[in-house]
C-alpha positions in Angstrom: 13.6 5.4 6.9 15.6 2.8 5.3 15.6 -1.0 5.8 18.8 -2.6 7.1 19.5 -6.3 7.4 21.9 -7.8 9.9 22.9 -11.4 10.7 23.8 -12.1 14.3 25.0 -15.0 16.4 26.3 -18.5 15.6 23.1 -19.4 13.8 23.3 -16.2 11.8 19.8 -15.1 12.6 18.5 -12.4 10.3 17.4 -9.1 12.0 15.7 -6.4 9.9 15.7 -2.9 11.3 14.7 0.5 10.0 16.8 3.6 10.5 17.1 7.2 9.3 18.6 7.6 5.8 20.8 10.5 7.0 22.6 8.1 9.4 24.7 6.6 6.6 25.1 9.8 4.5 25.8 12.5 7.0 26.2 10.7 10.4 24.0 13.5 11.8 21.1 11.4 12.9 21.3 10.1 16.4 18.0 8.2 16.4 18.3 4.5 17.2 17.5 1.7 14.8 14.0 0.2 15.2 13.3 -3.5 14.8 10.9 -4.5 12.1 8.8 -6.5 14.5 8.1 -3.5 16.7 7.2 -1.3 13.8 4.9 -3.9 12.2 3.1 -4.5 15.5 2.6 -0.8 16.0 1.2 -0.3 12.5 -1.2 -3.2 12.8 -2.4 -2.0 16.2 -3.0 1.5 14.8 -4.9 0.0 11.8 -7.0 -2.1 14.2 -7.7 0.9 16.4 -8.4 3.5 13.7 -9.8 1.7 10.8 -11.0 -1.8 11.6 -13.5 -1.0 14.4 -17.2 -1.6 14.3 -18.3 2.0 13.5 -15.9 2.4 10.6 -16.9 -0.8 8.7 -20.1 0.7 7.2 -18.3 3.8 6.1 -15.5 1.8 4.5 -18.0 -0.5 2.8 -19.9 2.5 1.4 -16.7 4.1 0.1 -15.6 0.9 -1.5 -19.0 0.5 -3.2 -18.8 4.0 -4.5 -15.3 3.4 -5.8 -16.3 0.2 -7.5 -19.3 1.9 -9.1 -17.2 4.7 -10.5 -14.8 2.2 -12.0 -17.6 0.3 -13.6 -19.1 3.4 -15.2 -15.7 4.4 -16.5 -15.2 0.9 -17.9 -18.6 1.0 -19.6 -17.9 4.4 -21.1 -14.6 3.1 -22.5 -16.3 0.1 -23.8 -19.0 2.2 -25.5 -16.3 4.5 -27.0 -14.2 1.6 -28.3 -17.3 -0.1 -29.8 -18.1 3.1 -31.7 -14.5 3.4 -32.8 -14.5 -0.2 -34.0 -17.7 0.3 -36.0 -16.0 3.1 -37.9 -12.9 0.9 -38.6 -14.7 -2.3 -39.7 -15.3 -2.3 -43.4 -18.4 -4.2 -44.7 -17.5 -7.2 -46.9 
């Protein structure tokens, strides 16, 4: 899918649509262009339905906490490694 911008009417309103990439290159695609508003509304509705419902929130929170903890441990390991490396580089005066 590719974004396409059009200006229409006297006031030159901007319309953004998405269409198949083959439409310009090969003229083989017969699918119609889809307005951005319709696609965005559909995506938000699907997110609301599949991800942001009451049963999924505890699972998402648990996964986010696990991800955050794994990042913290990797940062601490990097910090420890860099501190050891710095000790070896610093020369006593």
